Structure formats: structure tokens, C-alpha cells
A tleap script that builds the chain and sets N, CA, C and O, in Angstrom:
source leaprc.protein.ff14SB
mol = sequence {
  NMET ASP ASN ILE PRO LYS ASN SER THR ALA
  ARG VAL PHE PHE ALA LEU TRP PRO ASN ASP
  ALA GLU ARG SER ALA LEU ALA ALA TRP GLN
  ALA VAL LEU LYS PRO THR CYS GLY GLY ARG
  VAL MET ARG ALA ASP THR LEU HIE LEU THR
  LEU VAL PHE LEU GLY ASN VAL PRO CYS ALA
  ARG LEU GLU ALA LEU GLN LEU ALA ALA GLN
  GLU VAL SER ALA PRO GLY PHE ASP LEU LEU
  ILE ASP GLU ALA ARG TYR CTRP
}
set mol.1.N position { 218.070 259.877 135.794 }
set mol.1.CA position { 218.400 258.491 136.273 }
set mol.1.C position { 219.758 257.957 136.073 }
set mol.1.O position { 220.112 256.810 136.346 }
set mol.2.N position { 220.649 259.100 135.460 }
set mol.2.CA position { 222.068 258.696 135.361 }
set mol.2.C position { 223.006 258.412 136.518 }
set mol.2.O position { 224.055 257.781 136.382 }
set mol.3.N position { 222.535 258.953 137.753 }
set mol.3.CA position { 222.839 258.655 138.628 }
set mol.3.C position { 222.513 257.227 139.424 }
set mol.3.O position { 222.925 256.907 140.540 }
set mol.4.N position { 221.834 256.619 138.714 }
set mol.4.CA position { 221.197 255.409 139.686 }
set mol.4.C position { 222.096 254.166 139.136 }
set mol.4.O position { 222.425 254.117 137.951 }
set mol.5.N position { 222.423 253.292 139.960 }
set mol.5.CA position { 223.229 252.102 139.673 }
set mol.5.C position { 222.556 251.204 138.857 }
set mol.5.O position { 221.455 250.700 139.077 }
set mol.6.N position { 223.300 251.028 137.878 }
set mol.6.CA position { 222.707 250.098 136.856 }
set mol.6.C position { 222.106 248.365 137.081 }
set mol.6.O position { 221.432 247.607 136.385 }
set mol.7.N position { 222.815 248.256 138.534 }
set mol.7.CA position { 221.926 246.733 138.961 }
set mol.7.C position { 220.806 247.383 140.196 }
set mol.7.O position { 220.101 246.615 140.850 }
set mol.8.N position { 220.778 248.473 140.339 }
set mol.8.CA position { 219.601 248.468 141.292 }
set mol.8.C position { 218.393 248.255 140.437 }
set mol.8.O position { 218.234 248.269 139.217 }
set mol.9.N position { 217.301 247.982 141.814 }
set mol.9.CA position { 216.065 247.916 141.436 }
set mol.9.C position { 215.294 249.017 141.833 }
set mol.9.O position { 215.753 249.913 142.541 }
set mol.10.N position { 213.638 248.982 141.226 }
set mol.10.CA position { 213.138 249.674 142.323 }
set mol.10.C position { 211.169 249.238 142.235 }
set mol.10.O position { 210.607 249.035 141.159 }
set mol.11.N position { 210.690 249.201 143.138 }
set mol.11.CA position { 209.133 248.629 143.358 }
set mol.11.C position { 208.397 249.502 142.170 }
set mol.11.O position { 208.336 250.731 142.164 }
set mol.12.N position { 208.028 248.910 141.492 }
set mol.12.CA position { 207.313 249.704 140.288 }
set mol.12.C position { 205.765 249.121 140.377 }
set mol.12.O position { 205.477 247.936 140.544 }
set mol.13.N position { 204.777 250.283 140.219 }
set mol.13.CA position { 203.096 250.273 139.916 }
set mol.13.C position { 202.686 251.179 139.073 }
set mol.13.O position { 203.351 252.200 138.901 }
set mol.14.N position { 201.725 250.991 138.527 }
set mol.14.CA position { 200.777 252.051 137.796 }
set mol.14.C position { 199.820 252.536 138.853 }
set mol.14.O position { 199.493 251.536 139.492 }
set mol.15.N position { 199.336 253.389 139.241 }
set mol.15.CA position { 197.914 253.618 139.997 }
set mol.15.C position { 197.384 254.996 139.691 }
set mol.15.O position { 198.052 255.778 139.015 }
set mol.16.N position { 195.876 255.396 140.305 }
set mol.16.CA position { 195.288 256.190 140.345 }
set mol.16.C position { 195.385 257.131 141.745 }
set mol.16.O position { 195.219 256.797 142.919 }
set mol.17.N position { 195.735 258.501 141.126 }
set mol.17.CA position { 196.363 258.966 142.567 }
set mol.17.C position { 194.963 260.126 142.750 }
set mol.17.O position { 194.773 260.873 141.790 }
set mol.18.N position { 194.145 260.237 143.805 }
set mol.18.CA position { 193.244 260.953 144.220 }
set mol.18.C position { 193.765 262.426 144.338 }
set mol.18.O position { 194.964 262.621 144.538 }
set mol.19.N position { 192.871 263.479 144.214 }
set mol.19.CA position { 192.865 264.927 144.263 }
set mol.19.C position { 193.541 264.776 145.757 }
set mol.19.O position { 193.786 263.670 146.238 }
set mol.20.N position { 193.843 266.159 146.512 }
set mol.20.CA position { 193.598 266.429 147.943 }
set mol.20.C position { 192.406 266.220 148.361 }
set mol.20.O position { 192.211 265.425 149.281 }
set mol.21.N position { 191.579 266.771 147.873 }
set mol.21.CA position { 190.320 266.439 148.674 }
set mol.21.C position { 189.330 264.594 148.964 }
set mol.21.O position { 188.613 264.058 149.808 }
set mol.22.N position { 189.894 264.319 147.747 }
set mol.22.CA position { 189.508 262.739 147.830 }
set mol.22.C position { 190.532 262.299 149.063 }
set mol.22.O position { 190.214 261.605 150.028 }
set mol.23.N position { 191.747 262.830 148.816 }
set mol.23.CA position { 192.763 261.676 149.976 }
set mol.23.C position { 192.180 262.461 151.315 }
set mol.23.O position { 191.788 261.735 152.229 }
set mol.24.N position { 192.130 263.324 151.422 }
set mol.24.CA position { 191.568 263.800 152.752 }
set mol.24.C position { 190.117 262.864 153.126 }
set mol.24.O position { 190.014 262.125 154.106 }
set mol.25.N position { 189.244 263.061 152.272 }
set mol.25.CA position { 188.099 261.912 152.662 }
set mol.25.C position { 188.430 260.171 152.761 }
set mol.25.O position { 187.820 259.294 153.373 }
set mol.26.N position { 189.329 260.118 152.122 }
set mol.26.CA position { 189.758 258.818 152.410 }
set mol.26.C position { 190.565 258.606 153.550 }
set mol.26.O position { 190.438 257.530 154.134 }
set mol.27.N position { 191.467 259.539 154.020 }
set mol.27.CA position { 192.022 259.427 155.067 }
set mol.27.C position { 191.218 259.448 156.104 }
set mol.27.O position { 191.483 258.765 157.093 }
set mol.28.N position { 190.327 260.080 156.058 }
set mol.28.CA position { 189.249 259.891 157.412 }
set mol.28.C position { 188.878 258.860 157.787 }
set mol.28.O position { 188.977 258.307 158.883 }
set mol.29.N position { 188.215 258.430 156.414 }
set mol.29.CA position { 187.611 257.117 156.399 }
set mol.29.C position { 188.042 255.702 156.730 }
set mol.29.O position { 187.383 254.696 156.992 }
set mol.30.N position { 189.549 255.960 156.624 }
set mol.30.CA position { 190.033 254.553 156.984 }
set mol.30.C position { 190.383 254.773 158.240 }
set mol.30.O position { 190.471 253.708 158.853 }
set mol.31.N position { 190.757 256.238 159.252 }
set mol.31.CA position { 190.689 256.228 160.482 }
set mol.31.C position { 189.463 255.709 161.061 }
set mol.31.O position { 189.596 254.778 161.855 }
set mol.32.N position { 188.051 256.222 160.762 }
set mol.32.CA position { 187.104 254.948 161.135 }
set mol.32.C position { 187.056 253.588 160.906 }
set mol.32.O position { 186.430 252.954 161.755 }
set mol.33.N position { 187.495 253.024 160.087 }
set mol.33.CA position { 187.388 251.953 159.852 }
set mol.33.C position { 188.872 250.811 160.887 }
set mol.33.O position { 188.865 249.634 161.248 }
set mol.34.N position { 189.850 251.848 161.016 }
set mol.34.CA position { 190.882 250.917 161.712 }
set mol.34.C position { 190.326 249.968 163.061 }
set mol.34.O position { 190.823 248.873 163.323 }
set mol.35.N position { 189.463 250.450 163.679 }
set mol.35.CA position { 189.161 249.696 164.788 }
set mol.35.C position { 188.573 248.502 164.715 }
set mol.35.O position { 188.626 247.617 165.569 }
set mol.36.N position { 187.711 248.465 163.145 }
set mol.36.CA position { 187.006 247.330 163.011 }
set mol.36.C position { 188.091 246.432 162.079 }
set mol.36.O position { 188.562 245.351 162.432 }
set mol.37.N position { 188.379 247.128 160.805 }
set mol.37.CA position { 189.694 246.277 159.891 }
set mol.37.C position { 190.933 245.946 160.920 }
set mol.37.O position { 191.350 244.788 160.925 }
set mol.38.N position { 191.441 246.756 161.651 }
set mol.38.CA position { 193.202 246.578 161.863 }
set mol.38.C position { 193.647 247.303 161.033 }
set mol.38.O position { 193.106 248.246 160.456 }
set mol.39.N position { 194.863 246.807 160.920 }
set mol.39.CA position { 195.846 247.253 159.463 }
set mol.39.C position { 196.499 248.521 159.901 }
set mol.39.O position { 196.120 249.088 160.926 }
set mol.40.N position { 197.153 248.835 159.402 }
set mol.40.CA position { 197.798 250.559 159.263 }
set mol.40.C position { 197.431 251.555 158.934 }
set mol.40.O position { 197.465 251.351 157.721 }
set mol.41.N position { 197.057 252.611 159.040 }
set mol.41.CA position { 196.565 253.666 158.981 }
set mol.41.C position { 197.942 254.223 158.079 }
set mol.41.O position { 199.058 254.346 158.584 }
set mol.42.N position { 197.535 254.603 156.300 }
set mol.42.CA position { 198.476 255.138 156.029 }
set mol.42.C position { 198.081 257.132 155.795 }
set mol.42.O position { 197.063 257.824 155.771 }
set mol.43.N position { 199.718 257.386 155.655 }
set mol.43.CA position { 199.243 258.797 155.129 }
set mol.43.C position { 198.611 259.002 154.080 }
set mol.43.O position { 198.526 258.348 153.040 }
set mol.44.N position { 197.985 260.335 154.535 }
set mol.44.CA position { 196.779 260.826 153.447 }
set mol.44.C position { 198.065 260.747 151.643 }
set mol.44.O position { 197.774 260.537 150.466 }
set mol.45.N position { 199.298 261.011 152.278 }
set mol.45.CA position { 199.929 261.561 150.974 }
set mol.45.C position { 199.929 260.214 149.926 }
set mol.45.O position { 199.944 260.264 148.696 }
set mol.46.N position { 199.906 258.950 150.816 }
set mol.46.CA position { 200.443 257.629 149.861 }
set mol.46.C position { 199.388 257.037 149.449 }
set mol.46.O position { 199.328 255.890 149.004 }
set mol.47.N position { 198.464 257.847 149.591 }
set mol.47.CA position { 196.997 256.961 149.371 }
set mol.47.C position { 196.942 256.706 148.049 }
set mol.47.O position { 197.409 257.608 147.354 }
set mol.48.N position { 196.377 255.444 147.285 }
set mol.48.CA position { 196.301 255.582 145.851 }
set mol.48.C position { 195.708 254.363 145.750 }
set mol.48.O position { 195.627 253.537 146.659 }
set mol.49.N position { 195.132 254.212 144.204 }
set mol.49.CA position { 194.596 252.788 143.819 }
set mol.49.C position { 195.465 252.183 143.053 }
set mol.49.O position { 195.476 252.590 141.891 }
set mol.50.N position { 196.347 251.175 143.369 }
set mol.50.CA position { 197.010 250.223 142.458 }
set mol.50.C position { 196.475 249.959 141.013 }
set mol.50.O position { 195.578 249.116 141.022 }
set mol.51.N position { 196.806 250.493 139.666 }
set mol.51.CA position { 195.965 249.271 138.699 }
set mol.51.C position { 196.787 248.151 138.439 }
set mol.51.O position { 196.275 247.074 138.134 }
set mol.52.N position { 198.304 248.331 138.552 }
set mol.52.CA position { 199.092 247.115 138.149 }
set mol.52.C position { 200.671 247.253 139.049 }
set mol.52.O position { 201.481 248.173 139.159 }
set mol.53.N position { 200.623 246.149 139.477 }
set mol.53.CA position { 202.126 246.183 140.483 }
set mol.53.C position { 202.975 245.330 139.341 }
set mol.53.O position { 202.537 244.352 138.735 }
set mol.54.N position { 204.019 245.800 139.217 }
set mol.54.CA position { 205.216 245.346 138.340 }
set mol.54.C position { 206.453 244.911 138.976 }
set mol.54.O position { 207.380 244.392 138.355 }
set mol.55.N position { 206.443 245.166 140.397 }
set mol.55.CA position { 207.118 244.573 141.124 }
set mol.55.C position { 209.003 245.209 141.286 }
set mol.55.O position { 209.386 246.318 140.914 }
set mol.56.N position { 209.795 244.226 141.869 }
set mol.56.CA position { 210.920 245.163 141.193 }
set mol.56.C position { 211.752 244.957 139.999 }
set mol.56.O position { 212.375 243.933 139.721 }
set mol.57.N position { 211.695 245.980 139.368 }
set mol.57.CA position { 212.089 246.181 137.920 }
set mol.57.C position { 213.618 247.018 137.928 }
set mol.57.O position { 213.784 248.073 138.540 }
set mol.58.N position { 214.718 246.303 137.098 }
set mol.58.CA position { 215.777 247.112 137.204 }
set mol.58.C position { 215.310 248.227 136.764 }
set mol.58.O position { 214.336 248.442 136.042 }
set mol.59.N position { 216.614 249.449 137.591 }
set mol.59.CA position { 216.485 250.803 137.425 }
set mol.59.C position { 216.772 251.115 135.817 }
set mol.59.O position { 216.538 252.212 135.310 }
set mol.60.N position { 217.206 250.208 135.242 }
set mol.60.CA position { 217.461 250.423 133.962 }
set mol.60.C position { 216.591 250.713 132.983 }
set mol.60.O position { 216.768 251.513 132.064 }
set mol.61.N position { 215.283 249.791 133.277 }
set mol.61.CA position { 214.155 249.627 132.386 }
set mol.61.C position { 213.338 250.780 132.808 }
set mol.61.O position { 212.471 251.141 132.011 }
set mol.62.N position { 213.472 251.491 134.038 }
set mol.62.CA position { 212.338 252.570 134.302 }
set mol.62.C position { 212.409 253.467 133.011 }
set mol.62.O position { 211.407 253.327 132.310 }
set mol.63.N position { 213.238 254.257 132.574 }
set mol.63.CA position { 212.988 255.154 131.348 }
set mol.63.C position { 212.019 254.495 130.100 }
set mol.63.O position { 211.114 255.177 129.619 }
set mol.64.N position { 212.330 252.926 129.560 }
set mol.64.CA position { 211.414 252.367 128.787 }
set mol.64.C position { 209.716 252.619 129.487 }
set mol.64.O position { 208.771 253.098 128.859 }
set mol.65.N position { 209.695 252.232 130.668 }
set mol.65.CA position { 208.570 252.035 131.247 }
set mol.65.C position { 207.729 253.442 131.172 }
set mol.65.O position { 206.544 253.485 130.842 }
set mol.66.N position { 208.477 254.527 131.509 }
set mol.66.CA position { 207.875 255.893 131.554 }
set mol.66.C position { 207.446 256.083 130.244 }
set mol.66.O position { 206.327 256.578 130.107 }
set mol.67.N position { 208.320 255.694 128.890 }
set mol.67.CA position { 207.665 256.133 127.557 }
set mol.67.C position { 206.585 255.726 127.705 }
set mol.67.O position { 205.630 256.477 127.902 }
set mol.68.N position { 206.438 253.690 127.605 }
set mol.68.CA position { 205.453 253.005 127.389 }
set mol.68.C position { 204.092 253.898 127.928 }
set mol.68.O position { 203.083 254.155 127.271 }
set mol.69.N position { 204.406 254.293 129.370 }
set mol.69.CA position { 202.995 254.938 130.081 }
set mol.69.C position { 202.308 256.025 129.674 }
set mol.69.O position { 201.093 256.183 129.793 }
set mol.70.N position { 203.369 257.054 129.016 }
set mol.70.CA position { 203.177 257.952 128.182 }
set mol.70.C position { 202.199 257.924 127.333 }
set mol.70.O position { 201.423 258.868 127.184 }
set mol.71.N position { 202.140 256.762 126.650 }
set mol.71.CA position { 201.729 256.441 125.126 }
set mol.71.C position { 200.455 256.088 125.283 }
set mol.71.O position { 199.777 256.122 124.256 }
set mol.72.N position { 199.766 255.655 126.581 }
set mol.72.CA position { 198.740 255.078 127.111 }
set mol.72.C position { 197.515 256.524 127.155 }
set mol.72.O position { 197.679 257.655 127.613 }
set mol.73.N position { 196.529 256.019 126.606 }
set mol.73.CA position { 195.815 257.157 126.549 }
set mol.73.C position { 193.927 256.701 126.768 }
set mol.73.O position { 193.455 255.783 126.096 }
set mol.74.N position { 193.343 257.230 127.443 }
set mol.74.CA position { 191.668 256.531 127.994 }
set mol.74.C position { 190.902 257.862 127.854 }
set mol.74.O position { 191.455 258.962 127.860 }
set mol.75.N position { 189.582 257.658 127.727 }
set mol.75.CA position { 188.719 258.654 128.259 }
set mol.75.C position { 188.743 258.531 129.626 }
set mol.75.O position { 188.915 257.501 130.279 }
set mol.76.N position { 188.487 260.084 130.163 }
set mol.76.CA position { 188.071 260.130 131.787 }
set mol.76.C position { 187.120 259.600 132.226 }
set mol.76.O position { 186.261 259.524 131.349 }
set mol.77.N position { 186.718 259.062 133.409 }
set mol.77.CA position { 185.939 258.476 134.116 }
set mol.77.C position { 185.580 258.728 135.629 }
set mol.77.O position { 186.518 259.128 136.318 }
set mol.78.N position { 184.231 258.536 136.315 }
set mol.78.CA position { 184.300 258.700 137.445 }
set mol.78.C position { 184.626 257.550 138.254 }
set mol.78.O position { 184.898 256.550 137.589 }
set mol.79.N position { 184.677 257.403 139.654 }
set mol.79.CA position { 185.071 256.391 140.030 }
set mol.79.C position { 184.446 256.458 141.842 }
set mol.79.O position { 184.971 257.073 142.770 }
set mol.80.N position { 183.407 255.752 141.870 }
set mol.80.CA position { 182.820 255.727 143.421 }
set mol.80.C position { 183.345 254.887 144.211 }
set mol.80.O position { 183.228 253.675 144.034 }
set mol.81.N position { 184.018 255.425 145.222 }
set mol.81.CA position { 184.452 254.182 146.418 }
set mol.81.C position { 183.772 254.605 147.325 }
set mol.81.O position { 183.879 255.666 147.940 }
set mol.82.N position { 182.844 253.549 147.467 }
set mol.82.CA position { 181.869 253.535 148.558 }
set mol.82.C position { 181.383 252.406 149.526 }
set mol.82.O position { 180.439 252.319 150.312 }
set mol.83.N position { 182.407 251.573 149.156 }
set mol.83.CA position { 182.403 250.150 150.235 }
set mol.83.C position { 183.777 250.123 150.783 }
set mol.83.O position { 184.631 250.825 150.242 }
set mol.84.N position { 184.084 249.371 151.820 }
set mol.84.CA position { 185.488 249.011 152.443 }
set mol.84.C position { 184.932 247.459 152.109 }
set mol.84.O position { 183.808 246.965 152.032 }
set mol.85.N position { 186.286 246.953 151.951 }
set mol.85.CA position { 186.781 245.551 152.122 }
set mol.85.C position { 188.240 245.418 152.479 }
set mol.85.O position { 189.081 246.289 152.261 }
set mol.86.N position { 188.491 244.117 153.110 }
set mol.86.CA position { 189.538 244.145 153.892 }
set mol.86.C position { 189.929 242.755 153.933 }
set mol.86.O position { 188.977 241.988 153.789 }
set mol.87.N position { 191.137 242.174 154.100 }
set mol.87.CA position { 191.454 240.428 154.401 }
set mol.87.C position { 192.543 240.385 155.224 }
set mol.87.O position { 192.991 239.302 155.601 }
savepdb mol mol.pdb
quit
């Protein structure tokens, strides 16, 4: 991060990233839902579940955020996505 200008910002969020099989299933599901729901179909490699969106953060703070995120610890869990909603 040494090459990043100090006054620049980055859109930052923490998210859950599905594995390849889950991303493929979600990508197929969104293609089926698009005619009903509209919107854009996202590339499979970008599909994620945002936990918190921090917005535009000064790049000078990114290292501190990464260090803080490394301190987060929680037991694993199963997440079932079986319903679609849109707005």
C-alpha cells in the first residue's frame, strides 16, 4: 500500500464470500430471477453477502482496518439462502 496516494479513498466493506460451488448456484439463480426482478446480473466472481459497508475510507486507514479485521473471531456457522427479495 506504499504506492497509494495518501489522499485517495477506497470503497470498503466486510463480506462473506461464497465458495465456487455456491457462487455458481447463486449465479444460476439470479439468471432465473432477472426476468421477474429486473436489475443487473452480477458476475459470479463478485457475488458476496455484505456484512457492513464502511463507505469511502481514506486509504491511509486501510492497514488499520485490516489489522482490526484479523482480530475478529467467531465460530463457523451454516447459512441457508433459500429466498430472494428485491427492492
